[in-house]
N, C-alpha and C positions, 0 to 999 in steps of 0.2 A: 504494500500500500504506500502511496506517495505521502510524504509529510507536508509538502507545500506545493501548490499549483499556482502558476502565473496565468492569469486570464488576459489574453491579448485582444481585448475587445472592450466595449462600453455599453451603457444603456441596459435595456431589459434583459438581454441575453447574459450579460456579465452578472447581473443580480441573480438570475436563475442559477448560474453556475456556482456563485458564492453560496447560495442556499444548499445546493447539493453537496458542496464541500463540507459545510457545517454538519450536515446529516451524517457524513462519513468520517467525521473527526479529522478532516484535512484542513490545513491552514490556507485560506485563499488570499492571494495578493494580486494587485492589478496595476495597469498602466493607465496614464491619462495624458491628454493634451491640455494646453492652457485653457481651452474652452470647457473642459470637463473637470477642472480642479476641485469644484465643489459638488460634483455629481454624486448621485446616490451610491453607485458602485464603489466610488473612492471612499465614501464614509463607512460603508459596510465591511470593506476588506481589512485584513490585519495590517497591511502595509501597502504603499503605493509608490510608484516611480513616475516622474514626469518624462515624457518621451518627445516633446516638441510643441510647436505652435498648433493652432486649431486645424489647419488643413490636414486631411488624412494622409496626403502624400508626403507630408513632413512629420508625421507622427505614427499613426496606426499602421501605415503601410511600409514603414522603415524597418526592415528585418533586423539590421544590425543593432538598432536601438531596443527592439524587443528582446533580443538575445542578451544584450548588456544589462537590461533591467532584470531579466530572470536571474542572471548571475549575482547582481547586486542585492537582490532580495532573497537569495539562497533558495530558489525554487528547484524542485526535482523535475517538474514537467511543465508543459505549456498547453493550455487549452485555447484554441483559436476562436471558439464560438462559431458564428456564421458570418459570411461576408468577409471583408478585409482580406486577411491572408489565409483564410481557412481552406481554400482550394488551390494554394500555390505550392507546387512540389518543391520549389527551391527553398521555401520556408521550412517545410518538413525536413529537408536535408540539412539545412542550417542548424536546426534544433539537434538533430542526431550528431552532427559534427561537434556541436558545443557540449555534448554530453547530457542533453535534455531529452526527455521523452515527449514526443509530439502526440497529443491525444487526438487521434484521427487516423485516416487511412495512410498507408505507407506511400512514399513518393511515386512509385511505379503505378499504383492504383489511381492516384490523383492525375497523373499524366494520361493514363488510359481513358479515364472518364471525364477529363477536363473539358474536352470538346465534344459537342453532341454528335458530330460526324463519326469520330472515333468510337464513342459510346454506342452508337447505333450499329456500327460494324461489329463491335464486340458482342453485342446482344444477338445479332444474326449468327455469328460464329458459335454462340452458345445455344442456338436453335430456339431463341425467343422470338415469337411472332412480332413483327413491326408493321407500322402503317406503310402502305405502298408509297414509294418515293424515289428520290435520287440523292445519293450521298457520295458521288464521285469527286475526284480531285480536279477535274476539268471545270474551272469556274468561268469559262468564257461565256458572255451573255448569250451568244447564239446556241451554245450547247445547252445551257440552262433552259432556254426557250424551247428547244427541241424536246428536252426531257419533260417539260411541263405539258407539252401536247401529248406525249406518250402517257403520262400519268392521268391526265384529264382534269377538268375543272369541275368545281372550285378546288383550289389547292392553297397551301400555306408555304410561304417563303420564310425560313427560320435561320437566324444566325447560329453558327456552330458554337461560338464562344459565349460565355456569360449566361445571363438568365434575366428574370424579372420582366419578361415580356418584351424586352428590347430587341430590335432587329427582326421583328415579325410583321408580315404583311399578308393579308388575304387577297387572292386573285380569283376573280369570278369568270373572266374571259380573257382571251389572248391579247386584246387591245390594252389591257391594264398591266400586262406583265412587265414591260420595260420600266415604267415609272415605279412600280412596286419594288422591283429588284433594286433599282438605284436608291430608293428610299431605305430599304432594309439594310443594304450594304453601307450606306452613309451613316445610319444610326449605329450599326454594329462597330464600324470603324471608330466612331467618336467615343463609344462607351467602352469598348474592349480592345481597341487597337488591332482588330482582326475582322476583316470583312467577308470571311468565308461563310457561305450559306449552303443550306441543303433544302430540298423540296419534299413536301409530304402532301398526300391527298387530304383535303379538309374533311374531317368527320363532322357532320351536321348533328346537332343536339347530342353531343357526347356526354358520357359520365366519366369523370377523371377520378380514378381510385388509386391510392397509393398504399403500399405495404412497407412499413419501416422495419429494417433488418439490422440487428446489432451483432457484431462479432468481436472477438478478442484474439490475442496472439496465442491462446492456449487451445484453439480449435473449437471453441464454443460459439454457437450461432443460434440466435432466437429471433422471432418476429413479434411484433406488437399488434397484430391484426390490421385490418384495413381502415383507411381514412377516406372519406368522401371529400373531394376537393373541387367539385364542379362549380361552385359559386365563385365566379371570377369577374374581374373588371380589367379590361385592357390586358388580358392574358396573365393577370396576377391573382393569386388566390386571396379571397377575402375571408372565407369561413371554411373551417375543416370540421367534419362531423364523423364520429365513430360510435358505433359501427355504421357502415354505409346503409342508408335507408332503402337502397335498391337491390341489395344483395341478401340472399336468403342465408339462414344459419349454416347450410351445408358448405358455404364458402369458407367458414372458419375451419372446418375439418379439412378442406382442400389446402389451405395455407399450411396446416400442420403436416399433411402428407407430403407436400412439395418440399418443405424444408427439412423435415426430420426423418421421413420414411423412404422417400424415393432414392434409389441408388444413384441416379443421375438427374436430379431435379432440374428441369429445363428453365423455368422462370427464375428460380432462386440460384441457379448455378452462376449467374453473372457476378454477384457479389462474392460468392464462394471462390470462384476461379481467380478473382482479383485479390484474394486474401485481404479483404477490407476489414479494417478495425474501425470501430465507432458505429456510424449509422447510415449505411447505404440505403437507397430507396429503390424499390421495384415499382414502376409506374405502369398502370393498366388503363386502357381506354376502352370503354364499353359503348357501343353504338346501339341505337334503338332499331 
């Protein structure tokens, strides 16, 4: 068990991690920018270290400052929370190099799942059904247009990097494709410094259901049941509900069978093959 964990985040997620540390008898310590010097997570932690001015690029995204803070506060491990550095393989590697445990997936898993194109290909290799689309490396506009016609309309243009609904455009007819592609790439480039996109057929009136899976470095793997995430605005989840109101109780048995009983569980093999620690997510789309 860790004696002290540095939380490399702020706000609500930092407070939640502090509470979990308290329940486990672990000392929580935090970092803060000048804007957060009096924030709740700073007041609740056992100790705190300043890491820079208000801009995240000069504070919460500065790997070397997070590592230095962890050492100065005598932390054993680093919890990234979500956002900021949580999906940066170089941060996970920097923690390991500095002798700190990174509470999250190993670098190889982060790299494999960091882009949606790579994650989609990995899922297909694990025989997980995916929405029909195009995830090739040829990003030429004419190739993407040709693939859109093969897939059929309506379809969705999606940025490979990042999340939060950024870099996504619905295309209902061929005449809309060029403008939608330019807009999706421009937004992705500005938000993630990566304008790679892929195409998927648009599922009308879908139900977005997630299964959260937790694993550790000792071979243990559990799931926490399904969560209904269909209530969204601008492709961002607003409300999550568990259990899902559209699934029958037999699905709870299915999750158990897939994760614990099947010799080669197809849907759950993606996180298992990645040797993910922490909380990978299996996402399912149900169409009516």
